[in-house]
C-alpha positions as CSV (number, residue, x, y, z in Angstrom):
1,M,-87.0,-15.1,-30.8
2,K,-83.3,-14.1,-30.3
3,G,-83.3,-12.5,-33.8
4,Y,-86.4,-10.4,-33.0
5,L,-84.9,-9.3,-29.7
6,K,-81.6,-8.3,-31.5
7,I,-83.5,-6.3,-34.1
8,M,-85.5,-4.5,-31.3
9,L,-82.3,-3.7,-29.4
10,I,-80.7,-2.3,-32.5
11,A,-83.8,-0.2,-33.4
12,L,-83.9,1.2,-29.9
13,L,-80.2,2.1,-30.0
14,V,-80.6,3.8,-33.4
15,L,-83.6,5.8,-32.2
16,T,-81.8,6.8,-29.0
17,V,-78.8,8.0,-31.0
18,L,-81.0,9.9,-33.5
19,G,-82.9,11.5,-30.6
20,F,-79.8,12.8,-29.1
21,A,-78.5,14.0,-32.5
22,L,-81.7,15.9,-33.2
23,A,-81.8,17.4,-29.7
24,E,-78.2,18.5,-30.1
25,E,-79.1,20.0,-33.5
26,K,-82.0,22.0,-32.0
27,L,-80.0,23.3,-29.0
28,T,-76.9,24.4,-30.8
29,V,-76.8,27.6,-32.8
30,K,-74.1,27.3,-35.4
31,P,-71.8,30.2,-36.0
32,G,-73.0,32.4,-38.9
33,S,-76.5,31.0,-38.8
34,E,-79.5,33.4,-38.7
35,E,-81.2,31.3,-36.0
36,K,-81.7,32.9,-32.6
37,P,-81.9,31.3,-29.2
38,S,-85.5,30.5,-28.1
39,V,-85.3,32.3,-24.8
40,K,-85.8,36.0,-25.6
41,P,-85.5,38.9,-23.1
42,I,-88.6,40.7,-22.2
43,K,-89.4,43.8,-24.3
44,C,-89.6,46.9,-22.1
45,C,-92.5,48.6,-23.9
46,I,-93.5,50.7,-20.9
47,A,-95.1,53.8,-22.6
48,G,-98.4,54.9,-21.0
49,K,-100.1,56.7,-18.2
50,Y,-99.4,55.7,-14.6
51,E,-101.0,56.6,-11.3
52,G,-98.7,56.7,-8.4
53,I,-97.9,57.6,-4.8
54,S,-94.7,59.3,-3.6
55,K,-93.5,59.2,0.1
56,D,-90.8,61.6,1.2
57,Y,-88.1,60.4,3.6
58,Q,-88.2,61.8,7.2
59,N,-85.3,64.2,6.6
60,C,-87.2,66.2,3.9
61,P,-86.3,69.9,4.3
62,Y,-90.0,70.9,4.0
63,G,-91.4,68.1,6.2
64,P,-92.2,64.7,4.7
65,K,-95.4,64.3,2.8
66,T,-97.2,61.7,0.8
67,E,-98.6,62.7,-2.6
68,K,-100.5,61.2,-5.5
69,F,-99.1,61.8,-9.0
70,T,-99.7,60.9,-12.6
71,M,-96.7,60.0,-14.8
72,V,-97.0,60.0,-18.6
73,I,-94.1,57.9,-20.1
74,E,-93.4,58.1,-23.8
75,Q,-91.1,55.8,-25.8
76,T,-90.2,55.4,-29.5
77,E,-90.8,51.9,-30.8
78,C,-90.1,50.2,-27.5
79,G,-86.6,51.6,-27.5
80,S,-84.5,52.0,-24.4
81,A,-84.9,55.8,-24.2
82,V,-88.0,57.0,-22.3
83,Y,-89.2,60.5,-21.5
84,G,-92.3,62.1,-20.1
85,K,-93.8,64.3,-17.4
86,V,-94.9,64.1,-13.8
87,I,-98.3,65.7,-13.0
88,N,-99.6,66.7,-9.6
89,S,-102.9,64.6,-9.3
90,A,-104.5,67.3,-7.0
91,T,-104.0,70.2,-9.4
92,G,-103.4,68.7,-12.8
93,A,-100.2,70.9,-13.2
94,V,-97.0,69.5,-14.6
95,K,-94.5,69.5,-11.8
96,A,-91.5,67.8,-13.5
97,T,-90.2,66.4,-16.8
98,F,-88.5,63.1,-16.9
99,D,-86.0,61.4,-19.2
100,G,-84.1,58.1,-18.8
101,T,-83.5,54.6,-20.0
102,V,-85.2,51.3,-19.5
103,T,-83.5,47.9,-19.8
104,P,-84.6,44.3,-19.4
105,I,-83.7,42.5,-16.2
106,P,-82.6,39.0,-17.1
107,R,-84.8,36.0,-16.2
108,S,-87.7,38.1,-15.0
109,N,-90.8,40.0,-16.2
110,C,-89.2,43.2,-15.1
111,C,-87.1,46.1,-16.4
112,G,-84.8,48.6,-14.8
113,L,-85.8,52.2,-15.1
114,I,-83.1,54.9,-14.5
115,G,-83.4,58.6,-15.2
116,K,-83.7,62.2,-14.0
117,A,-86.7,64.2,-13.1
118,K,-86.3,68.0,-13.3
119,G,-88.8,70.5,-11.9
120,V,-90.5,72.8,-14.4
121,P,-90.3,76.6,-14.2
122,G,-93.1,78.1,-12.0
123,S,-93.6,74.8,-10.1
124,P,-92.7,74.4,-6.4
125,D,-90.0,71.9,-7.6
126,E,-88.5,74.2,-10.3
127,K,-85.0,74.0,-8.8
128,C,-85.1,70.3,-8.0
129,V,-83.4,67.6,-9.9
130,H,-84.0,64.0,-8.8
131,E,-82.3,60.8,-9.8
132,V,-85.0,58.2,-10.3
133,K,-84.5,54.4,-10.1
134,A,-87.1,51.8,-10.2
135,K,-87.9,48.2,-11.0
136,I,-90.9,48.1,-13.3
137,C,-92.6,44.7,-13.8
138,R,-95.4,43.4,-16.0
139,S,-98.3,42.1,-14.0
140,A,-100.5,39.1,-14.9
141,T,-102.9,41.5,-16.5
142,G,-100.2,42.8,-18.9
143,K,-100.0,46.2,-17.2
144,W,-96.7,47.6,-15.9
145,E,-96.2,48.6,-12.3
146,V,-93.3,50.0,-10.1
147,I,-93.1,48.4,-6.7
148,D,-89.8,49.8,-5.3
149,G,-89.0,53.1,-6.9
150,T,-86.7,55.8,-5.4
151,Y,-86.1,59.4,-6.1
152,N,-83.0,61.1,-4.7
153,A,-82.5,64.9,-4.8
154,I,-79.2,65.7,-6.6
155,A,-79.8,69.5,-7.0
156,G,-81.9,72.1,-5.2
157,K,-83.3,72.0,-1.6
158,C,-85.6,69.1,-2.3
159,C,-86.9,65.9,-0.8
160,S,-85.9,62.3,-1.5
161,G,-88.1,59.3,-1.0
162,T,-89.9,56.3,-2.5
163,F,-92.7,55.8,-5.0
164,S,-94.9,53.2,-6.5
165,M,-97.1,53.4,-9.6
166,K,-99.4,51.4,-11.8
167,Q,-100.2,51.7,-15.4
168,R,-103.8,52.6,-16.2
């Protein structure tokens, strides 16, 4: 019986050491190896059509308003550069062009979106330039949405405010 117990104890010890060695091997990425860590940042593939609402701050030079808009975002191969246009939902007219960057936010399903929106000639906002910042997150349905976006006037006599939008 003592011999059997001794063999079992040695086998358990060997299995434990092997288990730790294998776990160490899997968790360690050796220098020069092609292996990548298993935790990958989210891809910010946000291209698409969005419906949104903008709300001007109270200090807007023309009086604050709330407006619906459509934003079409384009992106080449899920790269960090994004561009597009902002369309007035009521008239269908393009009111601004947009260009910026999108980057993953670590340990989340979200990306940071930063850029500039410039009014197009002939639109009421033609002299406006806005700095746009937003946190854009992927919902459980796989669609993207902005929950806390801001636009700040940096040129022209224009309004600043907040916006939200959801991918169609």
